[in-house]
C-alpha positions as CSV (number, residue, x, y, z in Angstrom):
1,M,137.8,33.7,120.2
2,T,137.7,37.5,120.7
3,K,137.0,39.9,118.0
4,P,140.0,42.4,117.1
5,P,139.1,45.9,118.8
6,T,137.4,48.4,116.3
7,A,138.3,52.0,116.0
8,V,135.0,53.0,117.8
9,G,135.7,50.4,120.4
10,A,139.3,51.6,120.8
11,V,138.0,55.3,121.3
12,V,135.4,54.1,124.1
13,A,138.1,52.1,125.8
14,D,140.2,55.2,125.8
15,L,137.6,57.3,127.1
16,V,136.8,54.9,129.7
17,A,140.3,54.8,130.8
18,E,140.7,58.6,130.8
19,M,137.5,58.8,132.8
20,E,139.0,56.1,135.6
21,K,141.8,58.5,136.2
22,Q,139.3,61.8,136.5
23,V,136.8,60.3,138.8
24,P,138.1,59.7,142.2
25,E,137.3,56.5,143.9
26,H,135.6,58.5,147.0
27,L,133.0,59.9,144.6
28,L,132.4,56.8,142.7
29,P,133.7,53.4,144.6
30,H,133.9,50.1,142.6
31,V,130.6,49.0,144.1
32,A,128.4,52.3,144.3
33,K,125.3,53.2,146.1
34,P,122.8,55.0,144.0
35,E,123.5,58.0,146.1
36,H,127.2,58.1,144.7
37,V,126.0,57.4,141.0
38,A,123.3,60.2,141.2
39,A,126.1,62.7,142.4
40,V,128.2,61.9,139.8
41,M,125.7,61.9,137.0
42,H,124.0,64.9,138.3
43,T,120.7,63.4,138.7
44,T,118.5,62.1,141.6
45,V,118.1,58.7,143.3
46,D,114.4,58.7,142.3
47,A,115.4,59.2,138.8
48,L,117.7,56.2,139.0
49,A,114.9,54.2,140.5
50,Q,112.7,55.1,137.6
51,D,115.3,54.1,135.2
52,R,115.5,50.7,136.8
53,Y,111.7,50.3,137.0
54,R,111.5,51.0,133.1
55,R,114.7,48.8,132.6
56,R,116.8,51.6,131.0
57,G,119.6,53.3,131.7
58,L,122.6,52.2,133.7
59,P,123.3,48.4,134.4
60,W,122.7,47.6,138.1
61,V,123.0,44.5,140.5
62,K,121.4,43.6,143.6
63,I,123.6,42.4,146.7
64,S,121.7,41.3,149.6
65,G,118.4,42.9,148.2
66,R,120.1,46.1,148.0
67,V,120.6,48.1,144.5
68,R,124.4,48.9,143.4
69,Y,126.2,50.1,140.4
70,L,129.4,49.0,139.1
71,R,132.1,51.7,138.5
72,A,133.1,50.3,135.2
73,D,129.4,49.9,134.0
74,V,128.8,53.7,134.9
75,L,131.9,54.8,133.2
76,R,130.9,52.4,130.3
77,F,127.6,54.1,130.0
78,L,128.9,57.4,130.2
79,A,131.5,56.8,127.2
80,D,129.1,54.9,125.0
81,N,126.3,57.7,125.3
82,R,128.6,60.5,124.6
83,F,127.6,62.6,121.7
84,G,129.6,65.4,119.6
85,G,133.1,66.8,120.2
86,A,136.3,65.2,119.0
87,A,136.3,61.3,119.5
């Protein structure tokens, strides 16, 4: 049984949907390399590696020994960590 969406959950869902429209798929594919994510997040591949090592930050997956990020996870992470402004 699923819970009904809360007001905060609905706002986050709306924000993720808006970001889906704004972030082109060639910049952030559905299964993205660290280089893609670093460019979108304005950080470095090494910083992403440190976050993985410390078990913090973005969720990630390993596919055949290679690190990949899912587009949905990246957009959800950005929406969940948004501060300030009109929500």
